[in-house]
C-alpha positions, 0 to 999 in steps of 0.5 A: 627295478625295485629299490632293495638296496636303499639307494640315495634319493635325490635330495633337496639339500646338498649332500656328499657321500664317499664309497671306499672299496678296499680290494686285494690289490688296490683301493678305489674311492668315489665321492659323489655330491647329491643335489635336488636333481643331479648326482655329480662325481667330485673325486675318484681314485684307483690306487695300487696297494703295494703292501702298505695299506695304512700309508695309502689310506692316510694319503687318500683321506688327507687328499680328499678331506674324507670324514665318513665312508661307506665300505664293503666286504667280499670273499670267503668272509662274506656270504649272500644267499637267496632263500625262502622263509615262511611269510612274516612281517619285517619286525617278525623277520628281525626277531627270527632272523638268527634262528632261520639264518642258521640253516643257510649260513656255514658259520656258527651264527655267533661268529657273524653279523647278519642282515636280511631284506624281503625281496618278494612276499608273494610266493606260493605256500605262504612263503617269501624270498629273502636276501640274506647277508652274513659277514664274519665278525672278526674280519669286519672288526679288523677292517673297522679298526683300521678305518677308526684309526684314521678317525673315520666314521663308517656309514654303511657296511655292504657286500661287494656283489650288492654294491655292484647291483646297486650301481647298475640299478641306479644307472640302467634300471630304466633302460628299455632293453633291460627291463623285465629281462634276466641279465647277469653282472660279472665283475672281474676283480683282481683275485675274485670275480663276482657273478650276480643274476637279476631277473625282472628287476629282482636279484636272484643269485650271487656267487664269487668265482676264484678267477680274476684279473691277476690270472689274466695278467699272469697268463699274458705275462707268461705268454709274452715273456713280460713281467707282471707289471708290464703285462698289467699295463698292457690292458689299456696301452697296447697297440692293435697287434699286441691286443690280438696277442693278449686276447689269444694269450688269456683265452684259456683263463677266460675259458675256465671263467666261462665254465664257472659262469655256465655252471651257475647259469645252468643251476639257476635255469634249472630252478626257474623258467628263464634264461640269462639273456645278456651279461654286463662285465666290469672290474679291472679284468674286464679291461683286457683286450678281447674279454667281452668277445671271448666270453660271448663266444664261449657262452653263446650270450651277448656280453658288453661292458657297462658304465657306472657313471652313465647317469652321474655327471663328472665335476670340473675337478675330475680328470675326464681322460683318467675317468674314461680309462678307469671307470670300469673298475669303479662300479663297487665304489660307486654303488657304495657311494650311492648308499644311504 
């Protein structure tokens, strides 16, 4: 898979990088140590945001002595597009980016921060494929102001969907059953699910779907007569009998999610000659019992969870049991920590 996301190369000099994923209902942090031939997880956290984000961040920064972070944005304030531009050099792209991007961004160009990456420069008719990213300046400024208030240095500002692909590329790009295939990544967050299609190593479509883990939790709570927090804990702590009840309860939400995914697949497949052959799921919502099986049945496509730490060793200070339980929620934070 081509290195479009500026992954860290293995370093001859040891270096530490922190990915901080500030979500709607929780904060995830991954701290990685890079040495000559290894990447090691030296610390991680998944912390619930109960409405006092500043207090939560202060504790996290103090506990791990964090000085510098890579962060991401998502939702309606961030946009990614895969578009064709006239073929040009990287320098020419930078010079003409605002003019060309205005055709594809639904915000006034002065209200966003823009960046772009050339994916392919060999398209017919003297065209090239561009990955275009835009973030609302106001939203980003608020996030940066919060972090600067803790004397943090911010390295990379990414988009959730790209960080997700970053983590997957690092861990799975050499897998024989994935090379040259068209696959999808579905990260089921608390309020939004990120859908990405990767075709033969090239990112080709990114979309946010307004269905997430909170919808699954609320559905389970209503069906089982539980409060929201109790239903949330059932994701990983229920027995076999309760798991079956939860799987049945959340089926209607998964059907809506599958419908949105199928619409995206149909759109993509109408523009290409390939079809999505497998879906890899992650995020807190993916931990609910029966999610992979239900989505597979609804879409007629193989669906499985994936491990964002497949090629990353866990250091001696890491709680391995906790890591196994929470690793599915860590993909975006890991993708951020892997960034240069």
